[in-house]
N, C-alpha and C positions, 0 to 999 in steps of 0.2 A: 562555428563550423556547420552546425545544423542549419543555421540561417542561410549560410552561403550555398549549401547544398540545395536548399529549397528554392532559392532564387535562380539557380542554374538549371536544374533539370527535374527535380522532384515536385510533382503537383501537390499543392497544399493538402488536399484530401488524402492523398496517398501517404504523405508524411504523418498526418494525424493518426491514421490507422496503423502505420508502422510503429509509431511511438506507443500506441495502445498495446499492441502485441508484444513489443519488446519489454515494456513495463510489466505486463502480466507475467511473462516468462521469468523475468528477474525477481519478481516478488515470490513466485513459487520456488525458485532456486534458493532464495534467501531463507525461506522456511525449511527447506531440506537441509541446508547447511546448519541452521539453528538446531535442528533435531540431532544432527551428528555431533554438535558441540555439547548441548545440554544433556544428552544421554550419557556423556562422559563425566558428568558431575558439575559442569559450570553452571552457576545460578543464572536464571533468565535475565535478571536485572543487570548482572555483571556483563553478560554477553551483549545485551542491548546497549549498555553504556559504551563499551569498546567499539561496537559496530558504528554507532553514531558519531563518536569522537573521531575515529579514523576517517570516516567518510567526510565529515565536516571539515577536518583539517586538510584533506586532499583537495577538496573543492576550493577551500580558502586559498591554498597555495597556487591553484590554477587560475584564480580570479584576478582580473586586472584592477578591480576597484575594491580592495580589501577594506578601505576606510569606511565604505558604505555600511559595514556591519556595526559601526559605532554610532550611527545616527539614532537619536532618541526616538524618532517617529517609527522606527522599525522594531524596537524592543518588544512591544506588545504583540506585533504580528509574529515575530519569531517564537515567542513563548507559547501563544495560543496554538499556532500552527504546529509547533514541535510536540506539544502535549497531545493534541487531538489526532494529529496525523501520523505520529511516529512513536513517542514514548509509551503511552498507555496501550495502544493496539499491539505494538511489538512485544512488550513485556508479557502481556497476556498470551499472545500468539506463540512466543517462544516457550512459555510454560506448558501450554496445551498441546503443542506438537509432540511432546514426549508421552502425553496421556492418551491422545485421540488420533495421532498419526498426522502426517503431512497433508494427506488428501483432505481429511475432514477439516483441519485448521484452515486450509486454503479456501474452503467453502465459506467460512466466516467473512473472508474478504470479498465475497461475491454478493453479499446482501445489501450493501449501501445504496445501490442505484435507486430502488423504489423510494427509500426514505429521503434520499437526496432530491429526487424529483418532486416529492410532495412538499418538502421544505422550500425548495427553489421556487416552485409555483406559488406558494403561499406568500412569498415576499416579492413576487413579480420579477424574479431573476430568470425564470423559464416560462415560456408560453404553454398553456394547457393543450395537451394533445392526447386524444383517446388512443390513438395508435401506439404512441410511445408508452403510455401508461399500460396498455394491454401487453406489449412486448416485455416491458420491465416486470410486470406481474407474473408472466409466464416464467421468466428467468428466476425470479425470487421464489415462486412456488416450487420450481424444479430444485432449487437449492435446498429448500425446506424438506422436500421429499428425500433428497440425498442424506440430509442430516438424520431424518427418521430411520432410513434404511441402515445408515452407519451405526446409529444408536442400537439397533437390534442385533448388529453383528459384534458389538463389543461386549465381552463378558464382564459382568458386575460393574457397569458404568456408574459414575458418580454424576448425579443430575446437576451438581454445582459446577462441574466443568462446562456443561452445555450452557448454563446460565452465564458463566463468565465469558463464554464465547460470544454471546450477544452484545457484550460491551464493545467488541471490536467494530462491528458495523455501525453502532450508534456513534462512536467517537469519530470514525472516518466520515460519516455523513455530515456531521457538524463541521469537521475540518474542511471538507470539500466546498461547502457553501461559504464558510468564513474566508477561505483563501481567495475566492473569486470576488466577494464583496469588498474585502479589505486589501485587495491587490495593490501594492504601492506603485505609484507612477515613477517611470524612468529608473527602474531598478531591474537589472538583468536576472534571468532565472538562476544562473549559477550562484549569484550572491544570495538570493532568496533561499535556495536549497542549502547553501553552506550555513547561513545564519540559523535556519530552522533545525538543521542537524546538530549544530553546536548548542543551541538552546535546549534541545532534547537531551543531549549528553549532560548538560548542567543539571537539569531536573532529575535525570536518572541517578546522578551522583548523590543528590539530596535524598532520593528514595533509598538508595543503597546505605547511606549513612543512618537514616531513621530506622531502617529495618536491620541494621547491623550486618549487611551483606558485604562480604569482602570484595574489593575491587581487584585485588591481586590474590586469587584463590591459590592455596597451597597445592603443590603437586601438579601444576599445569605444565604439561609436556610440550615438546616442539610441534607435535602434530596438531594439538589443540590451538597453539599460537598461530600456526599456519592457517587453520580454518578461520580464526578471528580476523586475521589480516586480509584474507581473501574476501571474507564477508564485508569488511570495511570498504574495500575497493569496489566490490559489486554494488554496495549500498550507495556509494558516491555516484556511480553511473545510473543507478535506478532513480535516485531523486533528482539528478540533473535532467533526465528524460521526463520525469514526472512533472517538474515545474515547466519544462518546455511544452508538454502536452496541455497542462492546465492553462497556460498563457495563450494557447491557440484554440481552445475549445470551451464549451460550457461545462459547468460542474457536473451535470447529469451524464454527459458523454464521458467525462473524466472518471466518474465513479464506476463505470463499467469495467475498468481494468481489473477490478477485484474478481469479476466473473471469469475473465480471461485467465487470471491467476489460478482460479479454482480448477479449471480444466487442465491447465498445465500441471497443477499440484497433483491431480489424480494420476497423470502420466508419469511424473517423477516418482510418486509413491510406489507405483508398480515397477518401474525400471530400476530405481536406486535402492529402495527399501524392501522390495518384493512384497509390498502390501497387496492384498487381494480384495477385489470389489465385485459385487454381484452384477448380473445383467441389468437389474433395476437401477443401480447407481449409474451405470454407463448410459442408460436411457435418460436419466435425470440430467447428465452432462450434455447430452444431445439437445434436450429441451432448453437448457441454459443458452446454448449457442443459437438455437432457433429464436428464443425470446429476444436476444440481443439483435439478431438480424431484423426482426420485425420492428423493434424500437428505433432502428436506425434507417428506416426506409426513406426518411428525409435527411438531408445533409446536415452534419453537425455545424452549428453556427458559433461564432465567437461569443464568449460570455459578455454580459452587459458591462461587467466591471473591467473587462479587458478585451476591447474590440479588436485591437491589433497586438501581436506579440511584442514585448519590450525588447529592444535591441540596443 
């Protein structure tokens, strides 16, 4: 459907930016839903398990080439992509969102661009560009500024929470580059998204078993079940768009969706959870947007690993 729309009337560059904005908003919304669920007592691992299982199953049912998931060449791709891009970041994010708020946790998803850029240039996947480096640096420094300001606003903060938060951008950066380098030939984004989500659900089930975390928590009400189902459906849409975006752009451009999610996260935190942020935090959000604008003064080019989107 997305491919058909692109061929008919949507310019490729507009489609890429549309996917980036939609992805960022959906990620921020997912964190908000996670806060609503985990604050009611559902463990982060349990929530992440059902989120990825439902999303993976939905995409699998919608896929026309389900047997592709059974190909041995894709097993390693699904496992690494699922661990670095979904399982580890989401479990940590869902845990921290109840401790530090939706806005702050969203900021953690904004930090990967600079690390992705440095990693991609070091292996020749991205051309060196001082303009792009400067823009990304401004965005990352602005995110760091927001973190420091938010730290000062939280009463009795635990430094371990902030240390855990840094694992999120580290894993996402590795995943961004890996998916572009190891992108399988002749496999559609829906299949890749489904396999990655189901692999993530499998690893989360193992984590739940090892940590003795219940997959079916006692006292789960209908409201909580509704949130989990809605999260699963939104996650399916999120990762379908994410793989479409990565297939059409380079890993550095793709990694910027976290910064977009951070800005949306601040807005959702204010509107939904009535979180309050100082003027300096909003100034930091503005600088994030400015940094991304500078870094994208040149057109986003398809990645080396995926010059044309798979169809």
